[in-house]
N, C-alpha and C positions, 0 to 999 in steps of 0.2 A: 597429612598435609594435603590440601586440596589440589587437584590437577591443575588448575590455573595459577597457583603459586609457583609451580615448577617451570612455567614457560617464559621465555625471553620475549622481547619485543620483535626479535629477528623472525618469529613465527608467523608474523602478521605479513611478511614481504608476499607470500603468494595471494593473499586476499587484495593487498595493493596492486600486485600485477594483473589479478583478474579485472580490477576497476579500471586501471589504465589502458587495459586491452579494449575494455568496451567504449571508452573515452576516445582513444586515438586511432584504432584501426578503422572504424567507420570513416574517419576523417581523411587518413593519409593512404589507406588501402582498402578502399569500399568493396571493389569486387573480390579480393581475397577474404574479407571478413564474410560477405554475404554467402560465401560457399564454404567457408571453413571455420565459422565461429563455434562450432561443436568441438573441433579438434582443439582450440584455444582454450575452451571452459575445460576440457578433459586434461589438456596439459597442465594448467595451474592446480587442479584437484589433486592430480598424482604428485605434483611437486611438495604438497604437504601429506598426502595419504602414505607415500612410499616411506619417507623419512620418520615420520610419527609412529608408523608400525612397526619399524626396525628398532626404534628408541624405547617407546612407551609398550608396545605389544598390546597386550589384553585390555588396558586402560584406555589407550587410544582407539583401538577398535570399538570398544563399548560406546566412548563419546561420538565416534563418527556414525554407528549403527543409531544411537540415539537420536542424533540432529536429523537423519535421513528418515527413520521409521515415525518418530515422534513430531517432527516439524516439516520437514519437506515433503513428504507424500501426502500428509492431510492438507498442506497448502497448495499442492498442485490439484488434488482432488476437487476442492472447492472452487478453485480458479476454472478449473475444466467445466465443472458443473455451470456456473454463472456464464462462463463464456459460450457454452454449447446452447444453453437454454435461452439467452439473451439474443443469441444469433438466429433463433427461430421465431423471433417477434419481428414483424414487418409494419412499419408505419409508412401507410400511403396516402397522399393527397396533397393540397396546395400547400406547401410550406416553405415560404420564401424566407432567405437568409437576411433580414433586414436588421438593423441594430436593436430594435424594440423586440422582435421575434427571438434573436438570439439571445438577448439578456433574459428575456422570458424562460427559453429553454434552459439556461444557465440556472435560474432561480429554482425552477422545478428538479433539476438534478441535484442541485445542493441540498433541497429539501429531502429527497428522496435517499440520499448518501447515508443518513443517518438510521433509516429504517430497512434498507435492503442491501447496506454495505456499499462502500465506495466502489469496489469492483463490481457489484451487481449494477448500481446506478450508472456506473461509465459504460459498461457493455451493453445496457438497455438503450442509452441515448447517443453514443458516439456515431453511429452510423447514421441515424436521422438527422443529426446536428451536421454532418458532413454533407450528406445529400442536400439538405436545405441550402447549402452555401457552394455548391457546385458551381455556380455561376460567378462567384467571387474570385478575385485574383489574390488578394492578402488573406490567406487562412491560417499562417502560421501561428499569429498570436492567438487566433480563436481557439486552437486546440490547446494551447500553453494555458490560457485561461480556465479552459475546460478541466485541464489536470489539475490546476490550483483548486478550483473551486469543487468540481463533482467528485475527482478522484482523492482528495484530501481533506479539505477544510471541512466540507459538508458531512463528513461522517464522525463529527466530535460530540454529537447529542446523546447517543446511546451506545450500549456495548454492542449492537449489532453492527454499527457503523464502521468500526477500525479494530483490528485484532488486539493492540495493545489494551483498549478499553474492554474487550471481552475478557483478556486476561485479568484485568482488574476486578471485573464482575465474578469471576472464578475465585479470586483471591478474598472475597468478601465486601467489595464494594457495592452498595446497592444499586439495583438497575437503572433507577431513576436520579441518582446522584449526578450522574453525567449532566443532566438537564440545567445543573449550576453553571455549566460552561458557556450558557447560550449568550452572555453579554460579550464574551471573547468572540465567540463564533460570529455573532451578527456585526460585530465591529469591524472584524477581518474581511468577511464575505461582503459586508456593505461597501467598504472601501474598494475591494476588488471589481465589484459590480458597477460601480460608477466608473472607476479606471476603464474597464472592459467597454461599457456604453459611449464614452467619450472617444475612445480608440476607434471602436467599430463605426462610430457616426464620423469621424475624419475620414477614414478609409473609403467608407461608403460614398462620401461625397467626392473625393478625390478620385476614385475609380469611375465617377460618373455612371453608375448603375441606373439603368432605365428599366423598371419592372416590365416585363412583357404583358400585354393584355390578352389574356387567356380566361377561359372560363374555369372558375374556381372549383376545385375537386374536394368534396368532403374529405376529412380525415378519416381513414379506416385503419383498424389493426388487424393483421392476419397472424395466425399462429397463436391466437390468443389463449390458448390452453397452457401456454408456455409461462404466462404470468402466474397461473396457479402452481406451476412446477417451481417458480421463483419463491413463491410464499413458502412450498414445502422445503425448499432449501433453507430459508430463513428460520423456519420450524425446526429442521434437523440441526441446525447450530445452536439454536437455543436450547433445544434437548439436551444437548452434550454438554451445556453448561449449569443445567439444574439438575439433572437426574445423576445418581451416583448407582453404578452397578458393580464396582469392585475393578479390579485390575486383572490383567493377564500378562504372562512373560513372553515376549516375542525375542527369540535371539538374545535373550538377557535383558531386554530393554521392557521396562513395565510400562504398558499402555492401558488406559483406561477403556474398559469395556464400553461405555457410552460413546466413546470417540470412534471405535470401531464400528458400532452401530451406524452411528453418523455417517461413517464415509461409505459403508455399505449402502445405505439410503441414497446418498449423493450419486454413488455410481449408477445404482437403478435408474435414478432420475436422468443421468446422462442418456442411456440407452432408450428410456421412453420418449425423450425428447427427439433422439434422432430417429427413432422408429416412426413417430407419429406426426412428425413436421414434414411436409412436402419438399422435395427438392427445389422446386420452382421458389419457394419463399427463401430459402437459403441463399439461391442463385441471385435473386433480386437484392438481396441484402449483401451481395459480395462477400459472402461467408467463405472463409478458407482457414485451413489449419495452422497456416505458417505463423501467426502471432503467438498463438499457442504454443507451438512448437519451440519458437526462439526463446519465450519466457521459461519453458520447462528446462531447455538445455542451459540456458546462461544462469539461472536461480541454482540449478544443480551444482554448477561450479563455485556460485556465491556463497551458497550454504556450508559447503564443504569447507572452502578455504576461510570462511567467517568463523569457525568452530574454535580456533586459538583466540580470536579476539573477544568473543564472548567469555570464554572461560577465563581469560586474565581480567576482564571487568568483572565477572563473579567473585574472583578471588578478592576483591576490595581493596582494603590497604594493605595487604599482603602480596598483591600481585604488582606486575611492572607498571602497572597504570594508576599506583597508589597517589602520584602527585595530583592526579585528576580528582579521584576519590576524595582526598583530603582537602582540595581546594573547594570543594561543593558545600557551601554553608546556607546561603540565602534562597529564598524562593526563585529569585532571577537566575542563580547559578544553576538551578535545577532545570529552569525553563530552557536555558541556553545549551547546558551540557547535554541533556537528554535530547534536544532537539537537534544538535550538530551530529551527533553521534547517530540519530535515527535517520538523518539525511543519507547516511552511508551503511550502517548496519540495518538489520532487521529490526523494525521499531517495538516489535513486541517484547523480545528478551531484554532490550535497551530500557524500555519502560519497567519491567520487573527488577532490573538490576537497580535502578534509583528508586523504585519503591521501596525495595528492601534496605537501600541504603538509608532513607529517610527513617524507616521503621527501626532499623539498627541504631541510630543515632538517638531519636527520642524515646523509644520504647524497647530497650534491650530486655531480653528474658521473657517478655509478654507474648502468648500465643499470636500465630500471625493474623488469623481472621480478628481478634479483639484488638490487636495492634492497629488494624486498618482502620476500625471504629473509631479508636482514639485519635488516630491521625485526622479523621474527617472531622471529627467534633471540636480538636483542640488546635490542629495545624493543617487545616483545611487547604490553606492558601499553597502549602508544599505539594500536596497531592495535584492540585489545579495545574501547577506549573509543569509537573511532570507528565500529566496527561496531555495537555495542550501542546507542550513540547513534542511528545511523541507524535502527536496527529499533524498538527500544522507543518512541522519542518519535514515531513514525508514529501512535500511538495517540492523541496530545493533540488532533488536530482531526480533523473528517471528510474534509479533503484531505490529511492526512499519507500516508495510504496508499489504492490505490484500491478496496480492498474495504470500506473504510470508507464511503464514499458509496453503494456498491451495498448492503451491508447495511442501512444507514438507509433507504434508498428501498424496499427489499423489505419492511422492518417496516412502513413507513407504508403501503404498499399493503395490508398484512395488518391494518390497523387499529390499529397501535401509535403511540400518540403520543409523537414523537421531540422531544428538545430541539432549539432553535435551535442555530446555529453558535457563537454566544458561550454559550448556556445549557449546551451540551455541555461547552465549555471550562471553565466557572465552577463548574458544580454537580458535575461528574464528574471530568474529566481533571486539573484543576488540584487540586481537593480530594483525589483518590484517587492519582492517579499521581505527583504531584510530590512528596510525602513519601516514596514507595517509592525515587524516584529519587535523593533524597537520602540514604537508608538505602544504595543501591547505590554511590553516591559514597564514602560513609565507610568502608564495607566494603572495596571493592576498588579505589578510585582516590586515594586520599590515604594 
């Protein structure tokens, strides 16, 4: 019997508690949260760790070690690498946050996201984007649209763009297959960019912004060697997806050697960036470690408490969430259920869960890589629905994709008043994204 088949829905309570803490404490007890969010994360982690280790012992220990060693640590290493390296790139010059200039920056970020990852593009551009708009009063909606486009939607065209697509590449989805998602990506990003330009133009006029007459300063990039380091990061990630070096066992968890090589290279890149980049560049970038610290601590709690949820999903029809798995039949079902779960769970394992669900339904008994090719050739709409749901719906919450939380934290450090967890969902993602996703459903999946 699979581990997930033995778990009750009660086991997801700590995960719900973790999510509610992230949502409610900053709203009702901001001072407490700022100083003690690490303790809150630890509390919820222990509420699942202790009873599981007592009840399930070695099996639970193995599952927790697996999610920490195979998922959380690589996740934090790559985020830290991108955060550190991008923080060493300083863009200076005359860059004023007009509606046209801001929209152009969002277009550039959206295009870059598929090639350097949503995290890489977000960390590279969020600081220049914020600096260009320092003179603006209404900046909250700007950061929200940045999260929508650069931190999520833009990452849908290559396996480098977003983790679930990379996992699909590892499971046999051809590298350039994701270019078939370009119609959906262009539709959603096009609607969002038009909406952004209209909103920015409205607020720009309402604020009565009068550009200062000053001598234009040419744009210059400092710490340019860090761009080479970003390319090396992308290369290291791609290397880990192509090369096969065998596995090693660490505390009973099988880890691919190429993943270890990748992580070692990324750690070296972090130190090279820190040593080779002057402190003045990072100071002018207003670089601090707090956003990275916050993400590392909170996502540690999220990953640990999320384990039972993922195991129940992996159990499929034999798990406590069988009513969900059995209801997923049509492409639009896959789009919405993959998307909704990806808004709150790690979108990479959610993508894999429903990819395996589709394969098991249509091609039982066929080798996974061969089944993926059959799925693409004969039922490609299902894979499109799963892929787009996993990537696009990550924009629905701060925890839907890792760069969302980091962008929010950096924006708050820069003085932008960001909405609360629920405020972001109710005022922005539900109001703006959900109608667009309904349009996507009608046009592409029904």
